[in-house]
Backbone as a ProteinNet text record, in pm:
[ID]
protein_1_A
[PRIMARY]
MRILVIEDSIDIAEAIEAKLVRAGHHVTLAHDGISGEELAIHGEFDIVVLDINLPDRNGFDVMAHMRERHSPTPVLVITARNQLDDKISLLDLGADDYIVKPFDLGELEARLRAVTRRHKGLAQSVIRFGLLEVDLSSRAAKVDGRPLELGRREFEVLETLASQAGNTVSKDKLFLKLFGYDDVGTPNAVELLVSRVRKKLDGLDVEIVTHRGAGYMLRMKDDAVGR
[TERTIARY]
-1712.5	-1872.1	-1932.7	-2038.5	-2136	-2206.2	-2175.8	-2234.7	-2280.4	-2421.6	-2512	-2480	-2426.8	-2399.1	-2505.4	-2619.7	-2716.5	-2681.6	-2611.1	-2563.7	-2566.7	-2622.2	-2672	-2549.2	-2438.4	-2306.1	-2227.8	-2219.2	-2126.7	-1958.7	-1950.6	-1785.8	-1748.5	-1879.1	-1867.9	-1900	-1982.2	-2022.6	-1888.1	-1833.2	-1732.3	-1606.9	-1547	-1485.6	-1480.7	-1619.6	-1635.9	-1640.4	-1699.8	-1668.1	-1476.5	-1410.3	-1267.6	-1223.4	-1263.2	-1214.6	-1220.1	-1363.2	-1402.6	-1369.4	-1348.1	-1309.5	-1168.3	-1095.8	-952.2	-938.7	-1047.4	-1002.7	-1075.7	-1126.3	-1154	-1329.6	-1403.9	-1532.1	-1598.3	-1734.6	-1802.7	-1920.6	-1929.6	-1996.2	-2082.1	-2215.7	-2289.6	-2367.8	-2359.8	-2399	-2566.3	-2612.7	-2734.7	-2774.5	-2775.2	-2777.5	-2909.9	-3044.5	-3143.8	-3242.3	-3304.8	-3388.2	-3463.8	-3535.4	-3637	-3566	-3444.6	-3374.5	-3311.4	-3228.8	-3174.2	-3241.3	-3371.1	-3473.5	-3533.4	-3517.9	-3555.3	-3442.9	-3324.9	-3206.8	-3203.7	-3189.2	-3185.8	-3275.6	-3406.1	-3512.8	-3517.7	-3464.3	-3495.6	-3345.1	-3234.1	-3102.1	-3043.7	-2902.8	-2849.9	-2734.1	-2747.1	-2618.4	-2588.2	-2465.6	-2441.9	-2456	-2457.2	-2480.2	-2523.7	-2582.7	-2644.9	-2588.6	-2531	-2460.3	-2570.4	-2646.8	-2777.1	-2764.3	-2745	-2733.5	-2895.9	-2905.9	-3042.6	-3094.2	-3015	-3087.1	-3064.8	-3151.9	-3177.1	-3268.1	-3259.1	-3381	-3454.6	-3598.7	-3712.5	-3756.8	-3668.4	-3734.2	-3610.9	-3645.9	-3526.6	-3496.7	-3362.1	-3332.6	-3413.5	-3501.9	-3596.5	-3704.8	-3732.7	-3823.1	-3804.5	-3681.2	-3591.5	-3581.1	-3536.3	-3518.7	-3637.1	-3738.6	-3889.5	-3955.3	-3947.4	-3978.8	-3899.6	-3771.1	-3686.5	-3721.6	-3768.9	-3807.6	-3948.8	-4037.3	-4176.1	-4175	-4100.2	-4078.5	-4000.9	-4004.8	-3915.9	-3775.1	-3693.7	-3548.6	-3446.7	-3397	-3290	-3153	-3161.9	-3003.7	-2986.4	-2865.5	-2816.4	-2780.7	-2811.9	-2793.3	-2696.7	-2619.3	-2540	-2553.4	-2627.5	-2688.8	-2554.1	-2575.4	-2465.9	-2533	-2516.8	-2594.1	-2518.4	-2560.5	-2476.3	-2585.7	-2675.4	-2757.4	-2686.8	-2651.1	-2603	-2713.1	-2824.4	-2942.3	-2965.4	-2959.7	-2963	-3113	-3217	-3329.7	-3360.3	-3247.7	-3274.1	-3193.7	-3071.9	-3002	-3076.9	-3158.8	-3248.2	-3384.5	-3412.1	-3524.9	-3489.1	-3353.3	-3283.3	-3283.7	-3216.2	-3210	-3323.4	-3430.1	-3572.5	-3634.1	-3600	-3651.5	-3568.7	-3467.5	-3396.3	-3282.8	-3191.9	-3060.8	-2962.5	-2877	-2771	-2666.5	-2635.4	-2531.8	-2543.9	-2449.8	-2485.3	-2323.7	-2304.5	-2188.9	-2204.3	-2142.1	-2173.4	-2063.9	-2118.9	-2021.1	-1971.4	-1855.4	-1760.2	-1682.7	-1670.5	-1595.2	-1473.2	-1386.9	-1270.2	-1331.8	-1271.5	-1315.7	-1264	-1150.2	-1111.6	-1197.8	-1232.7	-1354.6	-1475.2	-1536.1	-1626.9	-1639.6	-1526.2	-1481.7	-1484.2	-1450.7	-1410.5	-1558.1	-1642.5	-1779.5	-1873.3	-1831.5	-1908.3	-1865.5	-1738	-1711.7	-1784.3	-1773.2	-1817.6	-1977	-2071.1	-2203	-2233.1	-2148	-2141.7	-2144.1	-2032.7	-1994.2	-2129.3	-2181.5	-2264.1	-2413.6	-2401.4	-2532.1	-2540.4	-2422.9	-2411.4	-2357.8	-2371.3	-2319.8	-2213.8	-2124.4	-1978.9	-1912.3	-1852.1	-1811.2	-1664.2	-1609.4	-1462.9	-1454.7	-1376.8	-1346.7	-1286.7	-1257	-1197.7	-1298.1	-1320.7	-1429.1	-1293.4	-1320.8	-1241.1	-1333	-1300.2	-1393.6	-1292.5	-1282.9	-1166.8	-1025.5	-972.4	-830.2	-832.4	-925.5	-977.4	-975.1	-901.2	-919.3	-958.8	-1055.5	-1118.2	-1133.6	-1040.4	-1014.3	-1097.8	-1216.5	-1315.3	-1243.1	-1141.8	-1096.1	-965.8	-868.6	-782.8	-795.3	-912.5	-977.8	-856.8	-830	-729.7	-779.7	-720.2	-739.9	-621.3	-637.7	-531.4	-565.2	-487.3	-514.6	-404	-460.6	-354.1	-261	-255.5	-160.6	-84	-131.8	-47.5	-128.6	-101.4	-154.6	-212.6	-361.8	-427.1	-458.6	-381.6	-387.4	-548.2	-586.2	-703	-711.1	-798.8	-823.1	-933.6	-970.4	-1084.6	-1205.7	-1247.9	-1401.8	-1368.9	-1267.1	-1258.2	-1249.9	-1192.9	-1204.8	-1363.9	-1440.6	-1585.9	-1668.6	-1637.2	-1672.7	-1675.3	-1535.1	-1503	-1578.6	-1562.4	-1609.1	-1779.9	-1849.6	-2003.4	-2022	-1949.6	-1987.7	-1942.5	-1834	-1764.3	-1849.2	-1921.1	-2015.4	-2131.6	-2157.1	-2288.5	-2248.8	-2168.4	-2076	-2182.1	-2215.5	-2304.8	-2469	-2478.3	-2583.5	-2566.9	-2683.1	-2674.4	-2695.2	-2587.3	-2632.8	-2678.1	-2770.4	-2850	-2762.9	-2754.1	-2666.1	-2686	-2869.1	-2885.2	-2837.6	-2818.1	-2741	-2606.4	-2543.5	-2396.3	-2375.3	-2451.2	-2452.5	-2466.6	-2557.8	-2556.5	-2457.9	-2442.4	-2313.4	-2160.1	-2150.5	-2033.5	-2021.3	-2168.3	-2149.3	-2261.6	-2377	-2462.7	-2539.3	-2616.8	-2671.8	-2603.1	-2487.9	-2404.9	-2281.6	-2276.5	-2160	-2198.9	-2092.5	-2101.9	-2072.9	-2150.8	-2144.2	-2247.6	-2196.7	-2315.5	-2305.8	-2413.5	-2455.1	-2310.2	-2278.8	-2149.7	-2033.1	-2018.1	-1890.7	-1884	-2018.5	-2054	-1987.6	-2016.1	-1981.8	-1825.7	-1776.4	-1621	-1553	-1609.6	-1526.8	-1548.9	-1658.1	-1669.2	-1578.1	-1569.3	-1479.9	-1350.5	-1299.5	-1167.3	-1121.8	-1226	-1199	-1209.4	-1302.2	-1322.8	-1157.9	-1133.4	-1001.8	-887.3	-898.4	-795.4	-800.7	-918.3	-948.8	-948.7	-872	-886.9	-788	-816.1	-710.3	-731.9	-798.8	-840.6	-929.1	-989.4	-1078.2	-1220	-1228	-1350.9	-1355.7	-1482.2	-1514	-1651.7	-1669.3	-1767.8	-1843.7	-1986.9	-2063.9	-2172.2	-2228.6	-2315.3	-2471.4	-2553.9	-2705.6	-2752.1	-2790.6	-2844.1	-2978.7	-2989	-3110.2	-3155.2	-3038.7	-3026.8	-2929.7	-2818.9	-2701.5	-2569.1	-2483.1	-2349	-2332.4	-2266.4	-2249.9	-2103	-2052.9	-1908.7	-1962.7	-1868.1	-1904.2	-1774.3	-1793.2	-1671.6	-1687.6	-1571.8	-1586.1	-1639.9	-1633.5	-1696.7	-1842.9	-1896.5	-2064.1	-2080.6	-2043.1	-2066.5	-2079.4	-2029	-2029.1	-2173.1	-2216.4	-2317.9	-2432.7	-2380.5	-2484.4	-2496.1
-1665.4	-1637.2	-1740.7	-1779.7	-1873.1	-1798.1	-1829.5	-1743.8	-1828.3	-1778.3	-1854.3	-1784.8	-1835.2	-1812	-1838.3	-1742	-1765.9	-1706	-1808.8	-1766.6	-1887.6	-1850.7	-1955.8	-1980	-1879.3	-1927	-1983.5	-2123.1	-2219.8	-2160	-2070.8	-2061.2	-1908	-1854.9	-1737.1	-1782.7	-1863.3	-1912.1	-2055	-2102.9	-2146.6	-2063.7	-1984.3	-1864.5	-1794	-1764.3	-1679.1	-1797.5	-1900.8	-2034.2	-2022.1	-2070.1	-2084.1	-1961.7	-1822.9	-1721.4	-1720.4	-1728.5	-1708.7	-1842.8	-1964.4	-2079.2	-2039.5	-2001.1	-2008.8	-1872.3	-1808.1	-1692.5	-1754.9	-1869.2	-1936.4	-1934.6	-1917.6	-1902.4	-2013.6	-2066.6	-2175.8	-2102.7	-2192.2	-2149.3	-2238.7	-2210.4	-2325.2	-2237.4	-2322.9	-2268.5	-2310.7	-2203.4	-2252.5	-2213.1	-2273.2	-2217.4	-2177.8	-2168.4	-2124.1	-2075	-1976.4	-1887.9	-1943.1	-2068.3	-2133.5	-2198.1	-2268.3	-2343	-2224.1	-2126.8	-2007.5	-1957.9	-1914.3	-1871.2	-1961.1	-2085	-2186.1	-2189.3	-2160.4	-2180.6	-2050.1	-1935.1	-1824.4	-1802.2	-1840.4	-1803.2	-1914.4	-2016.7	-2110.7	-2166.6	-2114.7	-2168.2	-2071.8	-2082.6	-1993.8	-1947.9	-1800.3	-1757.2	-1645.1	-1591.7	-1459.3	-1357.2	-1373.8	-1315.9	-1404.5	-1332.4	-1408.4	-1313.5	-1392.7	-1302.6	-1358	-1263.7	-1295.6	-1215.3	-1311.4	-1257.2	-1238.2	-1158	-1083	-1191.9	-1214.3	-1286.7	-1451	-1520.9	-1640.2	-1707.1	-1852.1	-1938.9	-1956.3	-1987.5	-2007.7	-1907.5	-1825.4	-1723.3	-1598.1	-1483	-1404.7	-1312.1	-1266.6	-1212.3	-1128.3	-1039.6	-921.3	-1005.4	-1102.3	-1203.1	-1264.7	-1299.5	-1366.2	-1278.6	-1143.7	-1031.1	-1001.1	-1008.2	-936.8	-1050.8	-1187.5	-1287.6	-1307.8	-1275.5	-1298.6	-1185.4	-1059.5	-962.4	-968.5	-1042.9	-1045.6	-1166.3	-1257.3	-1342.7	-1300.2	-1183.7	-1108.2	-1164	-1229.2	-1280.8	-1154.7	-1170	-1022.7	-1053.6	-1168.9	-1201.3	-1083.7	-1021.9	-915.6	-994.5	-897.3	-943.4	-837	-919.1	-848.1	-890	-777.8	-824.3	-821.2	-943.7	-903.1	-891.7	-800.5	-752.1	-695.8	-758.8	-668.4	-572.7	-524.2	-384.8	-318.8	-176.2	-49	40	20.7	118.4	149.6	278.3	348.6	285.9	294.2	258.9	118	3.6	-136.2	-131.6	-33.3	-42.5	16.3	134.8	196.6	86.5	15.3	-78.1	-203.7	-231.5	-334.1	-309.3	-180.8	-124.2	-84.3	-53.7	-34.5	-163.1	-254.9	-404.6	-474.9	-397.6	-455.5	-515.5	-493	-534.1	-444.8	-474	-415.1	-330.7	-388.3	-347.4	-435	-381.3	-408.1	-426.6	-499	-501.5	-562.4	-451.7	-489.5	-566.6	-655.1	-755.6	-636.7	-684.1	-772.1	-728.1	-785.4	-719.6	-818.6	-762	-820.7	-887.8	-1043.6	-1097.1	-1058.8	-970.5	-918.5	-799	-729.7	-620.9	-681	-818.8	-877.1	-902.6	-967.5	-1006.3	-885.7	-791.2	-660.8	-621	-624.6	-559.8	-674	-780.6	-886.3	-843.9	-817.7	-806.7	-692.3	-576.9	-434.4	-457	-512	-547.9	-628.3	-728.6	-784.7	-719.5	-667.9	-553.2	-467.7	-401.4	-312.9	-369	-469.7	-575	-619	-637.9	-674.8	-524.8	-419.7	-283.8	-270.2	-344.5	-283.8	-199.8	-80.8	-7	-49.1	-136.8	-186.3	-329.5	-404.1	-546.2	-576.7	-523.7	-602.4	-596.3	-684	-685	-684.7	-603.1	-600.9	-629.4	-724.6	-789	-798.1	-719.5	-743.1	-738.7	-839.7	-825.6	-918.8	-979.4	-1052.2	-948.3	-996.2	-882.8	-1006.1	-991.9	-1082.5	-1016.6	-1034.9	-947.4	-1049.5	-990.2	-1046.7	-1070.4	-977.6	-939.4	-1066.7	-1065.6	-1181.7	-1305.5	-1305.7	-1430	-1485.1	-1404.1	-1402.3	-1360.7	-1440.7	-1369.2	-1364.8	-1234.1	-1207.9	-1167	-1202.7	-1205.7	-1101.9	-972.3	-888.3	-872.5	-862.2	-836	-968.6	-1096.4	-1227.7	-1286.3	-1381.6	-1441.7	-1569.1	-1579.7	-1707.7	-1815.1	-1923.2	-2041	-2087.7	-2087.3	-2174.6	-2232.6	-2342.2	-2386.2	-2331.4	-2359.1	-2287.1	-2279.2	-2394.3	-2400	-2354.7	-2362.5	-2287.5	-2144	-2097.3	-1933.2	-1880	-1993.2	-1951.8	-1937.5	-2014.9	-2042.5	-1909.1	-1862.8	-1722.6	-1612	-1616.4	-1519.5	-1489.8	-1609.4	-1587	-1555.2	-1597.6	-1544.7	-1440.1	-1359.3	-1237.6	-1136.3	-1170.7	-1096.2	-1052.3	-1161.4	-1126	-1125.1	-1100.5	-1083.1	-1045.8	-1125.4	-1079.8	-1125.9	-1169.1	-1264.6	-1405.8	-1466.7	-1640.1	-1655.3	-1750.7	-1805.6	-1936	-1958.2	-2094.7	-2206.8	-2324.8	-2430.4	-2462.5	-2454.7	-2501.3	-2392.6	-2260.6	-2154.5	-2188.9	-2194.5	-2238	-2352.6	-2458.3	-2595.8	-2559.3	-2461.7	-2440.9	-2327.6	-2237.2	-2154.5	-2255.7	-2357.4	-2435.2	-2530.1	-2600.1	-2700.5	-2717.2	-2607.5	-2578.6	-2719.1	-2721.8	-2811.3	-2957.4	-2880.9	-2976.9	-3008.7	-3042.8	-3091.5	-3204.7	-3254.1	-3372.2	-3304.4	-3305.4	-3275.2	-3311.9	-3317.3	-3367.5	-3236.3	-3239.9	-3154.6	-3154.6	-3298.5	-3335	-3257.1	-3235.9	-3163.2	-3050.7	-2986.4	-2824.7	-2803.6	-2899.3	-2906.3	-2921.5	-3016.6	-3037.7	-2910.4	-2839.4	-2700.2	-2588.7	-2583.7	-2472.5	-2472.7	-2654.2	-2680.3	-2624.3	-2679.4	-2642.7	-2482.7	-2415.5	-2251.8	-2200.6	-2252.7	-2200	-2242.2	-2354.5	-2397.9	-2297.5	-2229.8	-2144.8	-2013.9	-1984.1	-1862.4	-1857.4	-1987.2	-2006.4	-1914.6	-1863.3	-1766.5	-1594.3	-1590.2	-1431.8	-1378.2	-1275.1	-1165.7	-1193.7	-1300.2	-1342.4	-1491.2	-1532.2	-1672.1	-1715.9	-1835.9	-1896.4	-1942.2	-1923.6	-2001.4	-2084.5	-2185.5	-2277.7	-2221.4	-2197	-2160.6	-2312.5	-2391.8	-2523.6	-2484.8	-2596.4	-2571.8	-2456.5	-2351.2	-2251.7	-2219.3	-2238.3	-2210.6	-2155.4	-2055.6	-2027.5	-1868.1	-1818.5	-1685	-1659.4	-1560.1	-1499.1	-1387.8	-1363.3	-1255.2	-1228.2	-1099.3	-1082.7	-1132.9	-1172.9	-1241.3	-1160.8	-1057.4	-949.4	-961.8	-975.7	-1018.2	-1112.5	-1211.3	-1322.6	-1283	-1149.5	-1101.1	-1095.5	-1171.4	-1089.5	-1205.8	-1300.5	-1418.8	-1535.7
-954.9	-968.9	-1001.8	-1036.9	-1111.9	-1211.7	-1326.9	-1453	-1554.7	-1604.2	-1697	-1838.4	-1916.2	-2051.3	-2129.9	-2217.8	-2302.1	-2437.1	-2492.6	-2638.9	-2740.7	-2874.7	-2930.7	-3049.5	-3054.1	-3120.9	-3039.3	-3095.4	-3012	-3008.4	-3115.1	-3094.7	-3015.8	-2994.1	-2899.3	-2782.1	-2731.9	-2619.4	-2546.2	-2612.6	-2582.6	-2568.4	-2648.6	-2631.9	-2476.8	-2449.4	-2350.3	-2202.5	-2243.5	-2120.6	-2077.5	-2191.6	-2167.2	-2099.6	-2148.6	-2057.4	-1919.2	-1875.5	-1780.4	-1676.9	-1718.4	-1653.4	-1629.2	-1705.5	-1681.1	-1555.2	-1560.9	-1426.2	-1323.4	-1330.8	-1206.8	-1161	-1272.7	-1256.1	-1290.5	-1275.3	-1310.6	-1382.7	-1519.9	-1625.7	-1684.4	-1716	-1740.6	-1900.4	-1970.6	-2111.1	-2115.1	-2235.6	-2280.7	-2426	-2535.2	-2643.6	-2754.1	-2631	-2694.2	-2595.1	-2610.1	-2526.8	-2413	-2450.2	-2373.6	-2264.8	-2292.3	-2192.3	-2104.7	-2168.8	-2070.1	-2009.6	-2018.7	-1939.7	-1834.5	-1853.9	-1729.3	-1643.9	-1671.7	-1581.2	-1525.5	-1606	-1550.1	-1422.3	-1461.9	-1337.3	-1227.5	-1263.7	-1160.5	-1094.8	-1158.7	-1109.1	-1010	-946.4	-860.4	-942.6	-1014.6	-1052.6	-1028.4	-1028	-972.7	-1064.8	-1205.2	-1294.4	-1442.2	-1520	-1643.6	-1759.2	-1863.2	-1998.7	-2125.2	-2156.2	-2243.2	-2380.1	-2488.6	-2604.1	-2640.2	-2736.1	-2787.4	-2871	-3026.9	-3097.9	-3079.3	-3007.8	-2983.2	-3057.3	-3089.2	-3136.9	-3016.2	-3038.9	-2997.4	-2924.6	-2821.3	-2769.5	-2755.1	-2811.6	-2810.3	-2681.8	-2674.7	-2555.1	-2466.6	-2560.8	-2494.8	-2417.5	-2501.5	-2404.4	-2277.6	-2272.4	-2169.9	-2045.3	-2092.4	-2004.2	-1919.5	-2007	-1945.9	-1861	-1907.3	-1817.8	-1695.2	-1701.3	-1578.1	-1471.3	-1509.7	-1408.7	-1382.4	-1464.1	-1433.3	-1343.1	-1307.8	-1237.7	-1095.7	-1114.7	-1004.3	-966.6	-1076.5	-1084.2	-1057.3	-920.2	-883.6	-964.2	-1053.5	-1060.8	-1167.6	-1202.9	-1291	-1403.1	-1519.2	-1657.4	-1727.5	-1792.8	-1876.6	-2022.8	-2144.8	-2244	-2339.5	-2454.5	-2565.8	-2684.9	-2756.5	-2883.4	-2991.5	-3109	-3242.3	-3284.5	-3192.7	-3264.9	-3188.8	-3276.4	-3226.2	-3233.1	-3256.4	-3227	-3113.5	-3063.8	-2916.2	-2877.1	-2965.9	-2923.9	-2829.1	-2904.8	-2829.7	-2713.1	-2702.7	-2583.5	-2480.4	-2482.3	-2404.2	-2360	-2463.1	-2410.9	-2323.5	-2361.2	-2290.7	-2144.6	-2110.4	-2000.7	-1923.3	-1992.5	-1919.8	-1888.2	-1964.8	-1888.4	-1809.1	-1761.1	-1659	-1671.7	-1770.4	-1791.4	-1713.1	-1664.6	-1574.8	-1637.2	-1779.8	-1870.2	-2008.7	-2114.8	-2241.1	-2282.3	-2368.6	-2448.5	-2605	-2708.2	-2841.9	-2905	-2979.1	-3059.3	-3169	-3199.6	-3154.3	-3004.9	-2940.2	-2803.6	-2754.5	-2674.2	-2597	-2503.9	-2488.3	-2374.1	-2231.4	-2264.6	-2088.4	-2048.3	-2139.1	-2115	-2080.2	-2131.6	-2078.9	-1917.9	-1925.5	-1770.2	-1686.6	-1709.3	-1624.6	-1591.5	-1734.5	-1697.5	-1602.5	-1627	-1536.6	-1358.3	-1354.3	-1197.1	-1146.2	-1282.3	-1189.8	-1184.6	-1261	-1229.5	-1131.6	-1104.4	-957.1	-841.5	-844.7	-729.1	-705.7	-815.5	-805.2	-729.8	-774.8	-766.6	-595.5	-559.4	-412.4	-309.4	-364.8	-296.3	-259.2	-366.3	-303.5	-444.6	-376	-441.2	-513.4	-443.9	-479.1	-471.6	-553.9	-571.8	-446.4	-338.7	-223.5	-110.6	-47.6	91.8	193.7	282.9	419.6	531.8	592.8	720.4	819.5	928.3	1023.5	969.5	996.1	944.3	813.3	777.2	650.7	515.8	414	280.9	193.5	131.3	0.1	-136.2	-236.5	-356.2	-452.3	-504.2	-606	-730.5	-772.9	-900.7	-905.8	-798.9	-815.7	-756.7	-700.4	-626.9	-537.1	-465.6	-364.3	-224.3	-80.1	9.8	104	219.2	280.9	401.4	513.8	639.5	719.6	745.6	794.4	705.7	571.1	459.4	401.5	479.5	447.5	369	276.4	207.5	281.1	251.2	302.8	195.1	203.4	128	88	10.7	-10.8	-153.5	-150.7	-287.3	-340.4	-479.5	-554.3	-472.4	-445.8	-382.3	-254.4	-188.2	-48	-49.3	-152.2	-177.3	-203.8	-291.8	-316.8	-177.1	-99.6	25.1	84.9	112.5	164.3	100.2	-17.1	-109.1	-93.5	-91.7	-53.1	81.6	185.4	314.6	345.4	275.3	317.9	217	100.3	47.4	129.1	205.8	287	429.2	491.1	600.6	723.9	829	919.5	862.1	792	729.6	726.7	733.6	724.2	582.9	527.7	379.2	415.9	343.5	360	282.2	336.8	293.8	160.7	82.2	-29.3	-99.9	-62	-163.8	-196.9	-76.7	-87.8	-169	-175.4	-275.1	-400.8	-428.6	-594	-605.9	-521.5	-578.6	-603.5	-522.9	-531.8	-651.6	-655.2	-742.6	-875	-861.6	-943	-949.6	-1098.8	-1149.9	-1248.5	-1277.8	-1376.6	-1306.8	-1190.8	-1120.2	-1030.2	-972.8	-861.4	-721.5	-662	-496.1	-392.7	-273.3	-182.6	-78.7	6.4	110	216.3	236.6	315.6	264	132.6	83.3	112.7	124.3	165.1	325	389.1	520.8	555.7	464.3	460	398.1	324.5	268.4	368.8	424.9	524.5	661.4	689.3	804	777.1	622.1	596.6	620.5	575.2	567.2	711.7	798.4	926.7	1020	977.8	1053	1003.5	876.9	834.3	869.8	929.3	990.8	1149.8	1188.1	1329.7	1356	1504.4	1555.1	1512	1436.1	1381	1440.1	1354.7	1460.4	1377.4	1304.9	1210	1233.3	1240.3	1249.3	1163.7	1119.2	1056.5	1149.8	1178.9	1269.8	1197.7	1238.3	1170.2	1262.8	1163.9	1220.5	1197.8	1286.6	1262.2	1198.5	1066.6	1002.4	931.3	954.1	854.2	752.5	814.6	717.2	792.6	720	801.1	790.8	874	866.7	904	838.3	862.4	950.2	1070.3	1159	1243.8	1303.2	1370.9	1508.2	1579.8	1703.4	1813.1	1804.3	1882.9	1884.9	1770.3	1793.1	1853.9	1913	1978	2128.2	2159.6	2314.2	2358.7	2465.8	2520.9	2494	2394.2	2360.7	2435.5
[MASK]
+++++++++++++++++++++++++++++++++++++++++++++++++++++++++++++++++++++++++++++++++++++++++++++++++++++++++++++++++++++++++++++++++++++++++++++++++++++++++++++++++++++++++++++++++++++++++++++++++++++++++++++++++++++++++++++++++++

């Protein structure tokens, strides 16, 4: 997953970042409300982790502005406030879940997975598409029960396409998922990664097709019959 963490405490932000990066996720940090809001609204993230007590602009305002701008990105709020009214207000503003400081980093990661599954309409962490299985929790894939060897970014390509199987994912969106704004990558790198994953799916009942000028789609090979 590509995760934006908006947290002004450097220690907490770096602890979250280290935990999530070890788990294989991409993490972008913002330490104030204004820069965090800009990234949240205009960036391409799977989920935002949002602290409430931020300098320049508090989390309530960031949350409200995201939803006013019709940002669909799910948000997990971090709060040190235990008052029921604050939690209700956050959920009413459009937050998807909250966690109260102090918290366990393992619980935070589990909540992030649960929120993104709900956002994608997935009841479980395993996506099954034909003989292909993509486990979002363990970040591993199998074909007919056998492990499919994938590099980190190759898995992210497959995860993104499998999460939207049957729909076209634009090249720009895939680029941002893979490289974001603070990484080095080129459109050619996306093509190369897609080509690698396509070869690893060769001979199976699923395939990645290129829609020129639109993007890529993971589909069942039977879907091509009659076209």
